[in-house]
N, C-alpha and C positions, 0 to 999 in steps of 0.2 A: 540406445545410449548415444549421446551426442558428444563428439570429441572436438576439442579445440584444435583448429589448424591455422593459427594466426601466423602471418609473417611478421618479422621484426619491424618492417617498415610501416605496415598498417597499424600495429600496436603503438608504435612510437607517435603516430599522428595524434592519438589521444582525443580528448574531449574538445569539441569546437562549439563554444557557447557564444551566441550573438545577441546583441541588444534588440529590443522590439518596442513598439508603442503599445503599452499596456492599456487595456480597456478596464475602467474602474467605475464603480457606482458613484454618482453624484450624491454626496451625503444630504444635500438639501432636497433631494427628490424622493428619498426613501425614509421609512420610519426610523431606522437606525442601521448602521453597517452590520451589527450583529444579527439583525432580523432578516437580512438578505443572504446570509451565508448558510452553508450546509456542510456536513461531512462529505467525503467523496461519494460518488453515485452508488458504490457497492457497499456502503457502510450505514445506510439508512435502515436500521434493523428493528427499532421499536414498533410495536403493533400499530400505532397511529403515526409512525414517523413521517411518512410523506404528507399526510393531511396536516400534521402539526407544523411542518415547515412551510407548506403552502399557505397556511393560515397566519403564519408569523408576519408576512408582508406579501402583498400581491406581486412584488417583484423578486421574491426569493429565487435564488439560482436553481433550485430544483425544477423550476418550470422550464429551464433549458437542459439540464443534465438528465432529468427523468420526466420528460413530457408524458402526459396522460391522454391517450386517445384510443379509439377502437382497434386500429390496425398499426403495424409497424410504420408503414409509409405515412399514415396520418400523424403519428407521433413525431416523426422527423420534420414533416412539413410544419407542424405546430411550433416546434422549437425554432425553426428558421424564421417563421413569421414573427414569433415573439421577440427574437433577437433583433430583427429589422425594426420592429416597432419601438423597442427600447432605445435603439440607437437614434431613430428619428425624433423621439420625444426627449432625448437628452438624459434618459435614466442612466445609461452607460455612456461614458465619455472617454475618448482616447487621450492619453497624455500627449503633450505637444512634441516631445522629443523622444527618440528611441533611447532605451536604457536597459541596464540590468536592474534587478530589484533585490534588495536585502530583505529577508523575511524572518521575523522573530516570533517564537511562541514560548510562553511561560505558563506554568500552572501553579497552584497554591502549595505544591509540595517541594518547590525549589527546582523543578525541571526547567531548563533553559535550552532552547535549540535555535540556532541561527543558520541560515543558508542563503544561497543566491539563486534567484529565478531568472531564467533566460530561455532562449530557443536553442536547442541543441541539435547538431547535425545527426540525422537518423542513420544508424549503421546496422549492419547485419551481425549476428552473433559471431560469425567466423572471423570478423575483424578484431575481436577481443577488446573492444573499446567500452561498450555497454554490455554488461553480463546479466542475462536473465538467470533466475534460479528456479523458476517454476514453469510447468506447462500451462497452456491456456486452453480455453474452451472456444472452439470456432464460432458457435452461435453468438457468444458475447462479443468477440472481435467484429463479427459482421454487423451487430447492432451498433457498436460504437463507431464503426466506419460509416454506416449510413447517417448517423447523427452528425459526424464531422463533415461529411460531404454536403449535407443539406445546409448546415450553418456556416460552413467554410470558416470554422473557428476551432481553436483549442480552448475548451471551456474550463478546464481545471488542470493544474500542473501535476505531473508524476512526481514521485519522491525517489530520488537516486542518492546513493551514498558513495563517497570516495574517501581514501585515506590520505590526508595531507601530511605535511611535515611537522605541524605544530602539535603541542600538547593540548589536553583538555582545557577549555577556557576556565578562567578563575570564576568561582561561584557556581559552576555548573555541577549538577548531580546527574548521574546516569539514570536516576528514576527507578532503581531496583525495588521491586515489591513482590508480593506473592504472585507466582505465575509469570515473572518477568525475568529476562536474562539480559544483562548489559553487554554491549559490544566491547571489543578490545579498546584500550586507551584509558580505562578507568584507573584512577589513582596516580596518573602522571602529574608532573609539576607544571603549573600554568605558566605560560609565557615563554617556554623554551622552544626555539627553532620554529617560530611562527612564519609561515609562508606568506607570499605577497597577496594571494587571494584572501587569506585570513586577516592580514593587515587592513586591506581595503574594507572588508566586511565589518571588522570591529570599529574602525574609524567612522564609517558611515553610520553605524548604530549608535554612535555618541551624539548624533545630531537630532533635531526635532524630526519626527516621522511624517510621511505623507498621510498616514492614517493610523489610528489606534482604536481597538475595540476589544471588548470582552464577550465571548460567546457563552451560552447557557451552560456549557460543560465546565466553566471556570477558567478556560484558557484565555490568556491575554495575547492579542495579536498586534504586531506593529510592522509597518512596511515603509521602506525608503527606496529612492531611486538612485542609481549610479549612472550619471550621464557624462561625467568628465572623461574625455577620450583617454587620458593617461591612466586613470583608475580602471576603465574598462579593459584597456590593453594589459594591465597588470593581472587582472583576474583571468583574462583569456590566456595569457602566457603561462600562468601557473597551472591552469587546468589542461593545457595542451599536452602535458606529459602524464596525465592521470588516466585511470581506468575507473569506471563506475559500476556499481551493483544496483540493479533495480530492487529497491526496497518495497515500493508499492506502486502498482500501475502496469503489471505485465500485459494486461489486455489492451491498455491504451498504447503501450509501446509497440505491441504487435500491430495495432491499428495504424500507428504512424508508419510502420514499415510497409504495410499493405498500400496505404495511400501514396507513399513516396513512389512505389513501383507503378502506380496507376498514372502518374503525371511525369511527363518527360522533364529531365533535369536540364538546366536549373529551374526550380520553382519554389514557391513558399512551402510546399509539402516536403521539401528536403530537410526541414527542421520541425521540431516539436517542442511544446512547452514543458519545462521541467523545473523542479526545485532540487538543487544539489547541496547536500549537507556533508561536511567534513566530520566523519565519526571519530577521528583522532581527537578532535576538540569537543564535539557534541555527540557522545554515544547515544544511539537510539534505544528505545525500549523495543523489545521483541516479545510479542505475545502470540499465542496460538489462535488459529481460526477453527471454530468448532463446527460439527456437523449435526444437522437435524434430519433424521430419517423419517420422512412422511410415511404414514401407514404401517409402520413397524412398531407394534407395542413392545415395551421393555421385556415383558414375559417371553415373547417369541424370540427376541434377540438373545436373551439369556439361555433359553432352551437350545438354541442353535450352537452356542459356544461350549456347551457342557463337554468336558473331557478334552477340550482344545486349549482353553485358558484356565488359570486359576481364577475363581470368582469369589469376591468377598462383598457382603452387603455392609454399607456404612450408614449408620443412623446418626449422622452428624450434620451440622450446618455446612453450607457451600464452602466457606473459607477453609474449614478444617478438612473437608473432603479434598479440596485442591492441594492442601499441604500433604495429605497422604499420597495423592497422585504424584506430587513432586518427588517424594521419597522413593516411591516405587520406580519412577522413571530413571533414577540413578542406577538401578540394577538391571534395566532392560525395558522392553516395550510395555507400556501401561496405558490404560484408557479408563475414563469414568463414564458409565452409562447412567442416564437420569431420565425421568419422565413419569415415574410411578410414585413420587413422593419420597424416594430414598435415592442413595447413590450406590452404584455397584462398581467395584474396582476389578478390572480385568488386567491380569499381568501373568508373567511366566508362561508365554505361549509354548505350545508343543514344538520342539525343534524340528521334528519330522514334518509338521504342518508348514513351518516356515520354509524348509528346504524344498518342499513340493510346490509352494505357491509364489515365493518371492523370486523374481528373475535373478539368475546367477551371473549375468554378464555385466554387472555394475560394480562400482567400488563398494567395499565393505561399509563405509560410512553411509552410503545411500541405502544399502540393503537393511541396515539396522534402524533407519528412521521410523518413528512412529507412524508418520504419514504413509510411508511405503507399506508397512504392515497393515495399516488400516485399509488402504485401497486395494493392494494386491491380494491380501489374505481375507480380511473380514468382509469388505464390500463385495469383492468379485466372487470369492469361493464359498464363504460361509453364509452371508446374508443375501447374496446375489442381487445386489442393488446397483443399477447403472449410475456411475459417478457423474455423468454429464446430463442427467435428466432432472430438470427443476421439479417435475412431478414427484420424484422420489427422494431428492436430497437438496438441502439448502445449506449454504455456507455462511456462518454467522460469527461476527467478531466478539459480540458482547456475551460474556459467560452467563450472567443471570438471565438475560433475555432468551438465550438458547434453552435453558432449563424451563423457564416459564412457558415458552411456546410448546415444548414437548409435553408438559403436564396438561396444558389446556387442550392440546389436540390428540392426546393419547398416543404420541409418537415417541421415538427414542432420540435423546440427545447424546452425542458422543463428544465428551470433553477431552481436549488434548493438552499436553504440556508443551511449552514453546521450545524451539530449537535455538541453540546459541548462534550468534551472528557469524562467528569464525567458521562454524561448520557450513553454513550457507555459502559464505564467500569461497571457502576452499573447494566445495563442489562446483560452484559456478566457474571458477578458474580452470577446472578440469573439463569444462564444457558439459557438465552433467546437470540436467534439470531435475528438480524435486517434483513430487506429485503436486498437482494444482492446489492452491490455497493452503500451502504448508505453513506459512508464517504471516504474521501481521506486525510490520514495523511501524513505529510511531514515535512521536505524534505525527499524524498525517496533516498535510497542509489543508486549511479550510478552503472549500470551494467558494468562489464569489468575490475574493479580494482583488484578484487581477486575472484578466482573461486576455486571449490573443485572437484578434481577427486577422485572417491571412491576407486580406487586401490592404491592410494598413502598413 
């Protein structure tokens, strides 16, 4: 258990966001801005995802964030060489002046999200400024650190959230749908108590953008720069009293922390690239991250849980099965297993099993999490699957893709129900981290719209 031991002075220091000279694609040198973007490095889940993105444009950002070569060192060297070449050829160009960036995402369902991109002072969890809520996998941190060392760049922003003073923006919907939980702030009246950072963001977003593009997932993206010193100071002053929650990017934030310790301060490594979103105005969608258990057929998984969970076979389409999962989750821990052409609902775990397998030295909210029961009880004690072995388990954001992969490979998909944002935030404020890959906040920023080179 990790406890928060923050002093009032360090907590009061708050978020320190600084301008930087963003690296952006020259639209005249690429097929289109949409064709060079990508989801974050860990969300490329479709079977042909990497090949599809590489084929979209020879300069797609996946060639930097997911370089392909025979060894880890060859991959990082390839990414560094590619970045140097793109800079020399003018594929990527630095903006003339340092600035913060307002970033907007919209989808066809009325979802609107705006936030501010900048470089944030890297802090330790004990300072209580940036709150992690999930554990990380050391091999992933090592991989991201090697990539950042080689490229000397932050190639994609993390997604952080904070709670501003303003209400939800006019015309914004929280994007609630099946399998989605909205964060607090939904239903408030627009325009009340808007803070200075929100004022600057909204005013900036009323101007013509630096770039606008629509990606193949239907999201429309727009980006503006804030270079006026007064506006920059307003944003910085507002954020200086805030605390942020890591919504997406725990491994990259852990990488920032590792690289900061490797370089004597002051240095560019003291800061890392982030997108900060005020969830009082723009509530995020919170979805689950599912598990794919390689080499474990559904029949074997079900046989192992006999007498430990109630098991019900569902002969229904995926949306209806997820609705049944949502209902069952209201009463306690529940999971959907898939991979054999049907869905199997696991719920009502044996209380004695939970008492024996779930650590008792954590808050009740942590002990009752589905992810806790999955990892501590099912993976460790029932199925005996190591959670940090890519050969045994994959973490996938897309529900349908998880089921398809399981059915194709003869494996078991474990479908999860999302955790509410307030539960995540409350645990993080207590200094308690959730099991890895417990949540998927979104929409996530597209990679490739603005990068940061440390030398600029």
